[in-house]
Steps between C-alpha positions, in 0.01 A plus 500: 500500500359249745671588829517320833542753781672370812318677786672479837233699681713812507457839339770458232362184341145635515594818311708296254198282423278808456751658261517179298122512457515865394769411246243281326618160616271214596599460865440224752617540859660224704620485859756238595427302817854432616449429869451141614299643790192644324365654819799732531408865551716801439682653796580868450655540156697176489444239236324509164296181462257479792125449503456874545718566194289259294183683600659838421597371154145371446349840587744679268418264212129551557544878495709485182245267347714199411463127572697384802637166617715366781757240395663273754876502449579416863666165433730635232572808711602277790730292281651776288522786751454394862697173483769675295520773765554241774759301304694814415526595867608146580780551248613819678367729228269803509219444247257751350156332496338785304741429213413131508128579511521724194722252318324173580142595587383822336706493182545125460207306645238776464611624159529142377140431606381830353650421159358147511153649558533731200605825668747721318661670797531511877436840660644597839531817706880512504670839467704441185453525125566302185646695208602412145848575368591611147518135383160408640634318805314531830679648800403525866566843656490658844215712624594866524343500847814350650350468847251248357704359212444123486714411201743319732253223586411468131861443399429126480270543197627354176443608141193283446339616824553866411303439181197402707528748788309822552584765760233772462632715785793576276831669534377835633256379766528602864306378801322825577359522148392136507316546830331813366396312187363212707299745708361662186400155376331437838713198571483406868873417507603859423652555845586141582853475651773345289596143576854442619720235655467137398139401436531151648661634819212722617661599830817613324734296723698286257722344766204388711318365193804303387545354847192286444631377163873450554656321794723733695827357625778669690812595312807719515542869434857551380718784374687511170788304647266225617522588869192394699327807643157379610229239447180571309167317529441463126663648191160581346473790743780692328535698179803651331562852632329436834656673801250463783423176678841336460543471879875452472557651841848638442618782274726454202869575540460845343175570684299536180160335443482163328255401230383175345715443191379156392300197609642152446206257523705182448683545830236731656749783543440875495804709401529854635747778440555873447268725305749544215490125431138545386614703199447297183677564170354221285184288474424195290216257443429201279121547508474801271268617224459786253193722506431538128786500251840411644809709420664404171814360663454408864846346532658846484478748787240775453406796720173490693348559843391242755236506772503235774194600704142578396520866599874533524739717305643402164878475475730542198657173392631287216328179397586191298416131479786263575492126571118500493476772762401864491794685653451854630807708589409810702664833427486580873451238773154460652421378849336192639390293201406139567478191277134438418423865429420608146720731295303683230703662223390826334604700195369843589133447584485170312503169687754286322498182708553343839689236692452329833824563684703185569830658595630832627860618500623725780659828399756481780571127549436158360140382525417377849 
């Protein structure tokens, strides 16, 4: 196959590209320039698309012996990921920009361009695998190295995208083995630190970064009964489940800590309450998709598991589609889930689909 290898400048994508070459594919490497500030340099291990990362990807491609290009996707990245991130926070939601990047940049814009140029598949260094069921249908599965499993952020892939995706690190890969392999291949990125946090917020301070993008106005902090407790300097500085930094100044009647339960952007109000009010029994979202073949009858409840954070636990649940929404009823309540997060549904190790959460239902009271 003719394969386009997305090379971030990290060790995983470099080894993935090398394995694709060894598998007999005709491989071309590409690094995506996503920053609108091309002079940006990496600080510590934050980020994944700096000038330094581009140079690391170039050196890896040279060592592997494949052609290498840098493609400028910065404008689309700004529109599809950064602007979306800002607008979601303005709406009082908690977005996952890595999901949007995989969905709209790597496996939409990049794969679309790759196919238009005659490539058969897009290769990345994600820790996950694609398997074929007894009927010949493709399925996305977890990596067995659960500490590095990245199937969650790939839950946005659809059936057509799975057909043109290649994950050479496979289901059984683990980071130590990948680093050892990179060292044996004499790749300079063998011991390069992993990237983390949000790549377009290099200092890691989301609140400070948003302050330059969203006007902060004072508003009320209220309890579940609507009683005014304090004044905040901008709702963007709060997230569901937050305890510190509320500055209420007086204890609750029972003396227990209070947490952010919801953010109401229309009236600029932050609602706080007891820890138990964070327990969620049901999630739903209208922006959902199936990763491969959908269940035969999605209007009936079926048993599954759901994961709501990239490296979080999976939770037993029941799932169905009703009124154009994916509805997920949890077997046991889970804590602190916010609209805007992504719920990825699993059947065993298989990724079945995902939904962006629009609504949560409290396990102990009506939604706040």
